[in-house]
C-alpha positions as CSV (number, residue, x, y, z in Angstrom):
1,M,0.0,-0.1,0.2
2,D,1.3,3.8,-0.9
3,G,2.1,5.0,2.6
4,S,1.2,8.7,1.5
5,A,-2.5,7.5,0.9
6,I,-3.1,5.9,4.4
7,K,-5.3,7.7,6.9
8,L,-3.0,7.9,10.1
9,L,-3.5,9.1,13.2
10,A,-0.6,9.5,15.7
11,I,-0.2,10.3,19.2
12,D,2.8,11.0,21.7
13,T,2.0,11.2,25.2
14,T,5.4,10.0,26.7
15,T,6.8,13.3,28.3
16,E,5.2,16.7,29.7
17,T,3.8,17.5,25.9
18,C,0.8,16.1,24.5
19,S,0.8,15.7,20.4
20,V,-1.3,14.3,18.2
21,A,-1.1,14.5,14.3
22,L,-3.1,13.4,11.7
23,A,-2.1,12.1,7.9
24,A,-5.3,12.4,5.4
25,K,-5.0,13.4,1.8
26,G,-1.4,13.4,1.2
27,H,-1.2,16.2,4.2
28,W,-0.5,16.5,8.0
29,I,-2.0,18.2,10.4
30,E,-1.1,18.4,13.9
31,D,-1.8,19.6,17.5
32,T,1.4,20.0,19.9
33,R,0.4,21.3,23.6
34,F,2.6,21.6,26.7
35,A,-0.1,19.9,29.3
36,P,2.2,17.8,32.1
37,R,-0.1,15.8,33.8
38,L,-3.1,16.6,31.6
39,H,-2.9,14.4,28.9
40,N,-6.0,12.7,29.6
41,R,-7.9,15.7,29.8
42,H,-6.7,16.9,26.3
43,V,-5.7,14.0,24.0
44,L,-9.1,12.8,22.8
45,A,-10.8,16.2,22.4
46,M,-7.3,17.0,20.3
47,I,-8.3,14.1,18.3
48,D,-11.5,15.3,17.4
49,G,-10.3,18.5,16.6
50,L,-7.7,16.9,13.9
51,L,-10.4,15.2,12.7
52,G,-12.9,17.8,12.5
53,A,-10.5,20.2,10.7
54,A,-9.7,17.5,8.1
55,S,-13.0,16.4,7.7
56,I,-12.6,13.0,8.1
57,D,-14.5,10.4,9.7
58,R,-12.7,8.7,12.4
59,R,-14.1,5.1,10.6
60,S,-11.8,5.7,7.9
61,V,-8.7,5.9,9.7
62,E,-6.6,2.7,8.8
63,L,-3.5,3.4,11.1
64,I,-2.8,4.4,14.6
65,A,0.8,4.8,15.7
66,F,1.7,6.0,19.1
67,G,4.8,6.4,20.9
68,A,5.7,3.7,23.2
69,G,8.4,4.3,25.1
70,P,10.1,3.3,27.2
71,G,9.2,6.1,29.0
72,S,7.0,8.1,31.7
73,F,5.1,5.4,33.3
74,T,1.7,7.2,33.0
75,G,2.1,8.9,29.8
76,V,3.2,5.7,27.6
77,R,0.1,3.8,29.1
78,I,-2.2,6.7,28.3
79,G,-1.0,7.1,24.6
80,A,-1.1,2.8,24.4
81,A,-5.0,2.9,25.9
82,V,-6.2,5.4,23.3
83,A,-4.5,4.0,20.4
84,Q,-6.1,0.5,21.3
85,G,-9.6,2.0,21.9
86,I,-10.0,3.6,19.3
87,A,-8.2,0.8,17.0
88,L,-11.0,-1.5,18.6
89,A,-13.6,0.9,18.3
90,I,-12.9,1.6,14.1
91,G,-11.1,-1.5,13.2
92,A,-8.0,0.4,12.8
93,R,-4.4,-1.4,12.9
94,V,-1.7,-0.3,15.5
95,I,2.1,0.2,15.1
96,R,3.9,0.9,18.3
97,V,6.7,3.5,17.7
98,P,10.0,3.4,20.0
99,S,10.4,7.1,21.9
100,S,14.3,6.9,21.4
101,A,13.5,6.4,17.3
102,V,11.4,9.6,17.9
103,A,14.5,11.6,19.9
104,A,16.6,10.2,17.2
105,E,14.7,11.5,14.3
106,G,13.9,14.5,16.1
107,L,17.9,15.2,16.6
108,R,18.7,14.3,12.9
109,R,16.4,16.8,11.7
110,A,17.2,19.5,13.9
111,T,20.9,19.4,13.4
112,T,23.4,18.7,11.0
113,R,25.0,15.9,13.1
114,R,25.3,12.4,11.2
115,G,26.8,9.1,12.3
116,P,26.5,7.0,15.5
117,V,24.8,8.7,18.7
118,T,24.3,7.5,22.1
119,L,20.9,9.0,23.5
120,A,20.1,9.1,27.2
121,R,16.2,10.0,28.3
122,T,15.6,9.9,32.3
123,S,13.7,6.8,33.6
124,R,14.0,8.3,37.2
125,P,16.3,9.6,39.4
126,G,19.8,8.0,39.0
127,W,18.4,5.9,35.9
128,S,18.5,6.8,32.0
129,Y,17.1,4.8,29.4
130,V,20.2,4.4,26.6
131,A,20.0,4.0,23.0
132,R,22.2,4.1,20.1
133,Y,21.3,5.2,16.9
134,D,22.9,5.8,13.6
135,L,22.0,9.4,12.2
136,L,21.9,8.9,8.2
137,D,20.9,11.9,5.6
138,D,17.6,10.7,5.2
139,R,16.8,8.6,8.3
140,V,17.9,6.8,11.5
141,Q,18.5,3.5,12.1
142,C,18.6,1.9,15.9
143,L,22.0,0.1,17.0
144,A,21.4,-0.7,20.1
145,F,17.9,-0.7,21.4
146,D,16.7,1.1,24.8
147,Q,18.4,-0.2,28.3
148,L,18.6,1.0,31.6
149,V,21.6,2.6,32.8
150,A,22.5,4.0,36.2
151,A,24.0,7.4,36.2
152,D,27.6,5.8,37.7
153,D,27.8,3.9,34.7
154,M,27.0,6.4,31.8
155,E,29.6,6.8,29.2
156,E,30.8,10.4,28.4
157,G,29.7,11.6,24.9
158,F,26.1,10.7,25.1
159,V,23.2,13.2,24.0
160,D,20.9,14.0,26.6
161,A,17.2,13.7,24.9
162,S,15.6,14.0,27.9
163,R,14.1,17.7,27.2
164,R,13.3,17.1,23.5
165,T,10.3,17.9,22.2
166,M,8.6,14.7,21.5
167,N,6.3,15.1,17.8
168,A,3.3,12.8,16.7
169,R,4.0,13.7,13.7
170,I,7.7,12.2,13.8
171,V,6.2,9.3,15.1
172,G,3.5,8.7,12.3
173,E,6.3,9.5,9.6
174,L,8.0,6.9,11.2
175,A,5.6,4.2,11.5
176,L,4.6,5.1,7.6
177,E,8.0,3.8,6.9
178,G,7.1,0.3,7.7
179,P,2.8,0.0,7.7
180,A,3.1,-3.7,7.3
181,T,4.6,-4.3,10.7
182,A,1.2,-2.8,12.2
183,G,-1.1,-5.0,14.1
184,G,-4.2,-5.6,15.8
185,P,-5.9,-3.5,18.5
186,A,-3.6,-6.1,20.9
187,A,-0.6,-4.4,19.7
188,A,-1.0,-1.5,21.8
189,V,1.3,-2.1,24.2
190,P,4.3,-0.4,25.6
191,F,8.1,-1.1,25.1
192,Y,9.8,-2.5,28.6
193,V,13.4,-2.5,29.3
194,E,14.6,-5.1,31.7
195,G,15.0,-3.3,35.4
196,D,12.5,-0.6,34.8
197,S,9.4,-0.6,37.3
198,P,7.6,2.2,38.8
199,W,7.2,0.1,42.0
200,R,9.3,1.0,45.0
201,A,10.1,-1.1,48.1
202,A,8.6,-0.1,50.9
203,D,10.8,1.7,53.7
């Protein structure tokens, strides 16, 4: 299927930014807001706003892409739940996009830096998600997927991607590079890394 002809909805709620984007009729429209801890209040209305602006019936959306982390425990799961719920309701397929890939692609577009780069994003105090990507002229390629690394074990020369704005349009464009990998609503699950958990032992 021609990726440019797919009606795709993209969602990213993995950081304090709530971002949604819609690809339809060869064009993108998007809505991105700084909404810390308020994603659940905004994301559905933002999606409805995009569909209305594009005069698109939600049932015609074929693919739903979402930023699947690893990242904020609550934020990632909001995106997964919204993607799964909409997919179940309208019969769309789902594709999950690694948040480190979104950060790497954002870095590639914003800078002239090319070649291998190590990206670090904060998980919790003292720990980071660390991934390695190759920034090519036209795309990014994952060299090593996210691992949880303690601050004391971090190597020099990494790029701190924690403050990079995550963008749903990038999520959608990365998804369109491989729409054949999409699955049913059950595919809307976050990426996990070994050792990552929001739970703390009782004092």
